NURO-65907 format. One record per residue (C-alpha): residue number from 1; x, y, z. Coordinates in steps of 0.2 Angstrom, whole numbers, plus 5000, padded with zeros to 4 digits. Example, Ala and Ser with C-alpha at 12.3 -4.5 7.8 and 13.67 -1.06 7.14 Angstrom:
residues 2
 num    X    Y    Z
   1 5062 4978 5039
   2 5068 4995 5036
//
This chain:
residues 321
 num    X    Y    Z
   1 4977 5088 4935
   2 4974 5094 4952
   3 4988 5099 4964
   4 4990 5096 4982
   5 4986 5112 4993
   6 5001 5113 5003
   7 4998 5112 5022
   8 4979 5109 5020
   9 4980 5091 5026
  10 4993 5088 5039
  11 4996 5075 5053
  12 4989 5087 5066
  13 4973 5092 5056
  14 4968 5076 5048
  15 4980 5062 5055
  16 4969 5055 5068
  17 4954 5055 5056
  18 4964 5045 5042
  19 4971 5033 5055
  20 4953 5029 5062
  21 4947 5025 5044
  22 4961 5012 5042
  23 4961 5006 5060
  24 4957 4988 5054
  25 4973 4989 5042
  26 4984 4993 5057
  27 4976 4979 5067
  28 4980 4967 5053
  29 4998 4973 5053
  30 5000 4969 5071
  31 4993 4951 5067
  32 5006 4949 5053
  33 5019 4953 5066
  34 5013 4940 5078
  35 5012 4927 5064
  36 5030 4932 5058
  37 5037 4929 5076
  38 5028 4912 5077
  39 5035 4907 5060
  40 5052 4910 5066
  41 5050 4900 5082
  42 5043 4884 5075
  43 5054 4870 5068
  44 5056 4869 5049
  45 5053 4854 5039
  46 5069 4843 5040
  47 5070 4837 5022
  48 5079 4821 5018
  49 5097 4824 5015
  50 5107 4808 5009
  51 5125 4805 5010
  52 5128 4808 4991
  53 5118 4824 4992
  54 5130 4831 5005
  55 5143 4833 4991
  56 5134 4848 4985
  57 5132 4856 5002
  58 5150 4857 5007
  59 5152 4876 5004
  60 5161 4885 5018
  61 5151 4891 5033
  62 5155 4910 5035
  63 5147 4926 5041
  64 5135 4938 5032
  65 5141 4952 5021
  66 5125 4960 5024
  67 5120 4957 5043
  68 5102 4953 5047
  69 5100 4969 5057
  70 5105 4979 5041
  71 5090 4972 5031
  72 5076 4982 5041
  73 5087 4998 5039
  74 5088 4996 5020
  75 5070 4989 5018
  76 5060 4999 5030
  77 5070 5014 5038
  78 5077 5020 5022
  79 5061 5021 5013
  80 5052 5028 5028
  81 5065 5042 5029
  82 5062 5047 5011
  83 5043 5046 5014
  84 5044 5057 5029
  85 5055 5070 5019
  86 5042 5071 5006
  87 5029 5074 5019
  88 5039 5088 5027
  89 5040 5096 5010
  90 5022 5094 5004
  91 5013 5092 5021
  92 5001 5079 5014
  93 4995 5067 5027
  94 4986 5056 5014
  95 5002 5052 5005
  96 5012 5050 5021
  97 5000 5038 5029
  98 4996 5027 5014
  99 5014 5026 5009
 100 5019 5021 5026
 101 5005 5009 5027
 102 5009 5001 5010
 103 5027 4999 5014
 104 5024 4990 5031
 105 5011 4979 5022
 106 5024 4975 5008
 107 5038 4970 5020
 108 5027 4960 5032
 109 5016 4951 5019
 110 5033 4946 5011
 111 5040 4941 5027
 112 5026 4930 5032
 113 5025 4922 5015
 114 5044 4919 5014
 115 5045 4912 5032
 116 5030 4901 5029
 117 5038 4893 5013
 118 5055 4891 5022
 119 5047 4881 5036
 120 5037 4871 5024
 121 5050 4867 5011
 122 5065 4864 5022
 123 5078 4866 5009
 124 5096 4864 5016
 125 5108 4879 5013
 126 5124 4877 5003
 127 5134 4876 5019
 128 5123 4863 5027
 129 5137 4850 5029
 130 5147 4861 5041
 131 5132 4866 5050
 132 5127 4848 5052
 133 5145 4841 5056
 134 5156 4855 5063
 135 5170 4843 5065
 136 5169 4838 5047
 137 5165 4820 5051
 138 5149 4814 5043
 139 5137 4803 5053
 140 5123 4794 5043
 141 5109 4782 5046
 142 5115 4764 5042
 143 5099 4760 5032
 144 5093 4776 5024
 145 5110 4785 5024
 146 5101 4801 5030
 147 5111 4813 5039
 148 5112 4812 5058
 149 5118 4829 5063
 150 5130 4832 5078
 151 5131 4851 5077
 152 5121 4864 5087
 153 5103 4863 5086
 154 5100 4882 5082
 155 5113 4881 5068
 156 5105 4866 5060
 157 5088 4873 5062
 158 5094 4888 5052
 159 5102 4877 5039
 160 5085 4871 5034
 161 5079 4888 5029
 162 5087 4891 5012
 163 5072 4893 5000
 164 5068 4907 4997
 165 5080 4920 5003
 166 5073 4931 5017
 167 5087 4945 5015
 168 5082 4946 4996
 169 5063 4946 4998
 170 5063 4959 5012
 171 5075 4970 5002
 172 5065 4969 4986
 173 5048 4972 4996
 174 5054 4988 5004
 175 5066 4995 4991
 176 5054 4989 4977
 177 5040 4999 4985
 178 5052 5014 4987
 179 5056 5013 4968
 180 5038 5013 4964
 181 5035 5028 4976
 182 5049 5038 4968
 183 5044 5034 4950
 184 5027 5042 4954
 185 5033 5057 4963
 186 5046 5062 4950
 187 5034 5057 4936
 188 5047 5046 4928
 189 5034 5040 4914
 190 5028 5057 4909
 191 5035 5054 4891
 192 5047 5068 4894
 193 5062 5057 4889
 194 5072 5061 4905
 195 5083 5045 4907
 196 5090 5053 4923
 197 5073 5049 4932
 198 5075 5031 4927
 199 5092 5031 4936
 200 5084 5037 4952
 201 5070 5023 4952
 202 5083 5009 4947
 203 5095 5014 4961
 204 5084 5005 4975
 205 5082 4990 4965
 206 5101 4989 4962
 207 5104 4990 4981
 208 5091 4975 4983
 209 5100 4965 4969
 210 5117 4967 4978
 211 5109 4961 4994
 212 5103 4946 4984
 213 5120 4943 4976
 214 5129 4944 4993
 215 5118 4929 4999
 216 5125 4918 4985
 217 5143 4924 4988
 218 5142 4920 5007
 219 5135 4903 5002
 220 5120 4905 5013
 221 5108 4903 4998
 222 5107 4894 4981
 223 5104 4906 4966
 224 5086 4899 4964
 225 5083 4905 4982
 226 5088 4923 4978
 227 5079 4923 4962
 228 5063 4917 4970
 229 5065 4929 4985
 230 5067 4944 4973
 231 5052 4940 4963
 232 5041 4937 4978
 233 5046 4953 4986
 234 5044 4964 4971
 235 5027 4956 4967
 236 5020 4959 4984
 237 5027 4977 4984
 238 5018 4980 4967
 239 5002 4974 4973
 240 5003 4984 4990
 241 5008 5000 4981
 242 4994 4999 4968
 243 4982 4997 4983
 244 4985 5014 4989
 245 4992 5023 4973
 246 4988 5024 4955
 247 5001 5016 4943
 248 5017 5027 4941
 249 5013 5030 4923
 250 4996 5037 4926
 251 4993 5056 4925
 252 4988 5056 4943
 253 5002 5044 4948
 254 5010 5056 4960
 255 4996 5056 4973
 256 4987 5042 4983
 257 4969 5036 4979
 258 4962 5044 4995
 259 4968 5061 4991
 260 4958 5061 4974
 261 4943 5054 4983
 262 4944 5068 4996
 263 4944 5081 4981
 264 4929 5072 4973
 265 4919 5073 4989
 266 4924 5091 4992
 267 4918 5095 4974
 268 4902 5086 4976
 269 4899 5094 4993
 270 4902 5111 4985
 271 4890 5107 4970
 272 4877 5101 4982
 273 4878 5117 4992
 274 4877 5127 4977
 275 4862 5117 4970
 276 4853 5119 4987
 277 4856 5138 4987
 278 4850 5140 4969
 279 4835 5129 4973
 280 4831 5141 4987
 281 4832 5156 4976
 282 4822 5148 4962
 283 4809 5141 4974
 284 4807 5158 4983
 285 4805 5167 4966
 286 4792 5154 4961
 287 4783 5157 4977
 288 4783 5176 4974
 289 4777 5174 4957
 290 4762 5163 4963
 291 4758 5175 4976
 292 4759 5190 4964
 293 4748 5180 4952
 294 4735 5176 4965
 295 4734 5194 4971
 296 4732 5199 4953
 297 4718 5187 4951
 298 4709 5193 4966
 299 4710 5211 4960
 300 4703 5206 4943
 301 4689 5197 4951
 302 4685 5212 4961
 303 4685 5223 4946
 304 4674 5211 4937
 305 4662 5211 4951
 306 4662 5230 4952
 307 4659 5231 4933
 308 4644 5220 4933
 309 4636 5228 4948
 310 4627 5243 4939
 311 4619 5231 4926
 312 4612 5220 4940
 313 4605 5236 4948
 314 4597 5241 4932
 315 4589 5224 4929
 316 4583 5225 4947
 317 4576 5242 4944
 318 4567 5237 4928
 319 4559 5223 4937
 320 4552 5235 4950
 321 4545 5246 4936
//
């Protein structure tokens, strides 16, 4: 199992080269950001909510235990801080770049999928009644008995985005990626039987789970919303992680694919150089042998010529006599 040469591949020496190779990936990330902004601006589907259905949507309207600004801190900044710490220790630009790229892809892909489903489904939140009728007086269509909301438009818009849970999906995307990242770095599945390693990799998932539970406790989501959001975030995080790193249980699960490809290219280059050098030596030796043999052949022919000259002379002299 090869080990990373500390300080051999840093941001200063190889950072620009690695970033250029993945320039299209960074451009796609920017595109995902634009799509995410658009999905938050458009109006979600307003699903039919009848008078009888409102009986299950009268949970109290209250604030968030985990505010929305805390989700990027838990799902993005915290994993980035750990990834940066590992880079400071190991000085491996391949690991730092691909871990950061995989984390951002996990969160942004999850965010786009989550908000696209939210807008398409338009499921009302458990506190939809108080969003729709802040004064507690229900107003319904006389024919269809569909709700005719009297509350703030922005609050009502948010009330149609229950499925799936964005807090939960974002948390599981970022913290799920962190869990996979840590499991590879500490070799959690090396068959050494160290249960303490499992506690380390389960901790991020526990934090993400508590975020999901808070969404149900705050009556912002149904339990199905939270379950779907957690499954979505963890699935996307797994795919994005495996795009850049081997599985955590792999022998080389501690490093990114790009690092081992670089090692293989370096070995092939060294072997090619060695083969070229050996070829030059062998070819030169063969040329010397050919030259020596040719010289030897010329000498032999001269000897043979000199050997036969007296006989020819005698024959010539006999003819004269």
